[in-house]
C-alpha positions as CSV (number, residue, x, y, z in Angstrom):
1,M,0.0,-0.1,0.0
2,S,1.3,3.5,-1.1
3,Q,2.0,5.8,2.1
4,V,1.8,9.5,1.9
5,A,5.0,11.3,2.9
6,K,3.6,14.3,4.6
7,T,5.8,14.6,7.6
8,R,9.3,13.3,8.6
9,L,9.1,10.7,11.3
10,S,12.1,9.8,13.5
11,R,12.9,6.2,14.3
12,A,11.1,6.5,17.5
13,G,8.0,7.4,15.6
14,T,7.8,11.2,16.6
15,V,7.4,13.9,14.1
16,D,10.6,15.6,13.2
17,K,9.6,19.2,12.6
18,A,11.5,21.0,9.9
19,P,13.2,24.3,11.0
20,A,11.2,27.4,10.7
21,T,13.7,29.0,8.4
22,R,13.5,28.6,4.7
23,Y,15.2,25.5,3.6
24,P,18.0,26.0,1.2
25,I,16.7,25.1,-2.2
26,S,20.0,23.6,-3.5
27,K,19.7,21.1,-0.7
28,I,16.1,19.9,-1.4
29,H,17.2,17.7,-4.2
30,Q,19.9,16.0,-2.0
31,T,17.6,15.5,0.7
32,L,14.7,13.9,-1.1
33,R,17.2,11.7,-3.1
34,D,18.8,10.5,0.1
35,R,15.5,9.7,1.8
36,I,14.5,7.6,-1.3
37,C,18.0,5.8,-1.6
38,T,18.1,5.0,2.0
39,L,14.5,3.6,1.9
40,Y,13.3,6.3,4.3
41,Y,10.7,6.8,1.5
42,P,10.2,3.1,0.5
43,P,8.9,2.2,-2.9
44,G,5.2,3.2,-3.4
45,T,5.5,6.4,-1.2
46,V,3.4,9.3,-2.6
47,L,5.3,12.5,-2.4
48,R,2.8,15.4,-2.2
49,E,4.1,18.7,-3.4
50,T,2.1,20.9,-0.8
51,A,3.3,18.7,1.9
52,L,7.0,19.1,1.0
53,A,6.6,22.7,0.4
54,D,5.3,23.2,3.8
55,E,8.1,21.2,5.2
56,F,11.0,23.0,3.5
57,H,9.1,26.3,3.8
58,V,9.3,27.0,0.0
59,S,6.7,27.4,-2.6
60,R,5.7,24.6,-4.8
61,T,7.7,25.6,-7.8
62,P,11.1,24.3,-6.5
63,I,9.5,21.2,-5.1
64,R,8.1,20.4,-8.5
65,Q,11.5,21.1,-10.4
66,N,13.3,18.7,-7.9
67,L,10.6,15.9,-8.3
68,Q,11.0,16.4,-12.1
69,R,14.7,15.9,-11.6
70,L,14.1,12.7,-9.5
71,A,11.9,11.4,-12.2
72,Y,14.8,11.8,-14.7
73,E,17.1,9.8,-12.3
74,G,14.4,7.0,-12.3
75,L,13.7,7.4,-8.5
76,V,10.0,8.5,-8.9
77,E,7.3,8.6,-11.5
78,T,4.1,10.3,-12.0
79,R,0.7,8.3,-12.0
80,N,-2.5,9.6,-13.1
81,G,-4.9,10.1,-10.4
82,I,-2.2,9.3,-7.8
83,G,0.6,11.9,-8.1
84,T,4.3,11.5,-7.7
85,V,5.3,8.0,-6.5
86,V,8.6,6.6,-5.4
87,T,9.6,3.6,-7.8
88,G,10.6,0.3,-7.0
89,G,12.5,-1.2,-10.0
90,D,12.5,-4.9,-10.8
91,L,15.6,-7.1,-10.8
92,R,16.1,-6.9,-14.7
93,E,16.3,-3.2,-14.5
94,Y,18.7,-3.4,-11.9
95,R,20.8,-6.0,-13.7
96,D,20.7,-3.8,-16.9
97,T,22.0,-0.9,-15.0
98,Y,24.7,-2.9,-13.2
99,A,25.8,-4.2,-16.6
100,F,26.0,-0.6,-17.9
101,R,27.9,0.8,-14.8
102,L,30.5,-2.1,-15.4
103,R,31.2,-1.2,-18.8
104,L,31.1,2.7,-18.0
105,S,33.6,2.1,-15.2
106,E,36.0,0.2,-17.5
107,I,36.5,3.7,-19.5
108,L,36.0,5.9,-16.7
109,G,39.7,6.8,-16.5
110,D,39.5,8.3,-20.1
111,F,37.1,11.1,-18.7
112,C,38.9,11.8,-15.3
113,S,41.5,14.5,-14.6
114,P,44.6,13.4,-12.9
115,A,45.1,17.1,-11.8
116,D,42.4,16.6,-9.3
117,A,43.8,13.4,-7.8
118,P,45.5,15.1,-4.7
119,H,42.3,16.8,-3.6
120,A,40.1,13.6,-4.1
121,L,42.8,11.6,-2.4
122,E,42.4,13.8,0.7
123,R,38.7,13.3,0.9
124,M,39.1,9.5,0.2
125,Q,41.5,9.1,3.1
126,Q,38.9,10.9,5.3
127,L,36.3,8.5,4.2
128,A,38.5,5.4,4.8
129,V,38.9,6.6,8.4
130,K,35.2,6.8,8.8
131,A,34.6,3.4,7.2
132,T,37.2,2.0,9.5
133,T,35.2,3.2,12.6
134,L,32.1,1.6,11.5
135,Q,33.9,-1.8,12.0
136,H,33.9,-1.1,15.7
137,E,30.2,0.0,16.0
138,P,26.8,-1.8,15.7
139,P,25.6,-2.1,12.0
140,N,24.5,1.4,11.0
141,P,23.0,1.5,7.4
142,G,22.7,5.2,7.5
143,A,26.3,5.9,8.2
144,F,27.3,3.2,5.7
145,W,25.2,5.0,3.1
146,Q,26.8,8.4,4.0
147,V,30.4,7.0,3.2
148,L,29.3,5.2,0.1
149,D,27.4,8.3,-1.2
150,E,30.5,10.4,-0.5
151,L,32.7,7.9,-2.2
152,H,30.7,8.1,-5.3
153,S,30.7,11.9,-5.0
154,V,34.4,12.0,-5.1
155,I,34.8,9.9,-8.2
156,N,31.8,11.6,-9.9
157,G,33.4,14.8,-9.2
158,L,36.7,13.8,-11.1
159,I,34.9,13.2,-14.4
160,T,35.3,16.3,-16.7
161,N,32.8,15.2,-19.3
162,G,29.5,16.4,-18.4
163,Q,27.4,13.9,-20.2
164,V,29.6,11.0,-18.7
165,R,29.3,12.6,-15.2
166,Q,25.5,12.9,-15.4
167,T,25.1,9.4,-16.8
168,H,27.5,7.9,-14.0
169,N,25.6,9.5,-11.4
170,R,22.2,8.6,-12.7
171,C,23.2,4.8,-12.9
172,Y,24.5,5.1,-9.4
173,V,21.3,6.4,-7.8
174,Q,19.2,4.0,-9.7
175,V,20.9,1.0,-8.0
176,S,21.9,2.5,-4.7
177,R,18.6,1.2,-3.1
178,L,19.2,-2.3,-3.9
179,R,22.6,-2.2,-2.2
180,L,21.0,-0.6,0.8
181,N,18.6,-3.4,1.0
182,I,21.3,-5.9,1.5
183,V,23.8,-4.0,3.7
184,E,22.0,-5.1,7.1
185,L,21.7,-8.6,5.9
186,L,25.5,-9.0,5.0
187,W,27.0,-6.2,7.2
188,D,30.4,-7.6,7.8
189,E,30.9,-8.6,4.2
190,E,29.5,-5.2,2.8
191,L,31.6,-3.5,5.3
192,R,34.8,-5.2,4.4
193,S,34.2,-4.6,0.8
194,L,33.7,-0.9,1.5
195,N,37.0,-0.8,3.2
196,R,38.9,-2.6,0.5
197,E,37.4,-0.3,-2.1
198,L,38.4,2.8,-0.3
199,D,42.0,1.4,0.1
200,E,42.2,0.6,-3.4
201,C,41.0,3.9,-4.6
202,C,43.5,5.6,-2.3
203,L,46.2,3.6,-3.9
204,A,45.1,4.6,-7.5
205,L,44.7,8.3,-6.6
206,R,47.9,8.3,-5.0
207,A,49.6,7.1,-8.2
208,G,47.5,9.5,-10.1
209,D,46.1,6.6,-12.3
210,M,42.7,7.3,-13.3
211,R,42.3,4.3,-15.3
212,A,43.2,2.1,-12.3
213,L,40.6,4.0,-10.3
214,G,37.8,3.2,-12.9
215,L,38.9,-0.5,-12.8
216,V,38.7,-0.5,-9.0
217,Q,35.1,0.8,-9.3
218,R,34.3,-1.8,-12.1
219,N,35.7,-4.8,-9.9
220,H,33.6,-3.7,-6.8
221,I,30.5,-3.1,-8.7
222,S,30.9,-6.7,-10.0
223,F,31.6,-8.1,-6.6
224,G,28.5,-6.3,-5.1
225,L,26.3,-7.7,-8.0
226,A,27.7,-11.1,-7.1
227,R,26.5,-10.7,-3.6
228,I,23.1,-9.4,-4.4
229,A,22.7,-12.4,-6.9
230,R,23.8,-14.9,-4.2
231,L,21.5,-13.5,-1.8
232,I,18.5,-13.6,-4.1
233,S,19.1,-17.1,-5.2
């Protein structure tokens, strides 16, 4: 059954009221995208423009624009008589997207700038520290997502070709929910994989080898798909 996203609820079930000040419009898309990708808004959730406008203290126009952007990314769709609904995606769609991500990662190095590697390395090392601390804490999919999403952001920011960068980002957000679905079920394995990926990305960036960075991504996308397939079977 679809649920209407009118208010934010904390894990304790209490209403999390938005601040009284106007919410930065530039952050609305990121906030909505994060809620969808972390399953805060599960598939089938109806996103009401009026309710979201009230929450973020903006007019309906920026909300509508951000919902259109989410639709382009494949995270929501418009249904007649219902409104904007968070999509679910079937396994075939996920597999198709994963297959494309694998090929895209193989050539990613051709579109990344080595000149930006030092700054990216600094951010990646900070993420590696965060991921390491997760090994000593109870399973926390939300914290896992923050590291995973920032890892993607670092690599996506290295891509100098606008079309490739946009496609790379779009494919990532389309499959991220499937990854988050299995994190709690395979917590230790997923966490080890994330730490290895960060370490290997740091090695590639330290060498300024953008092609190696793309292949690191390619390998870990493949490993992730294998874990998902094993779990489903």
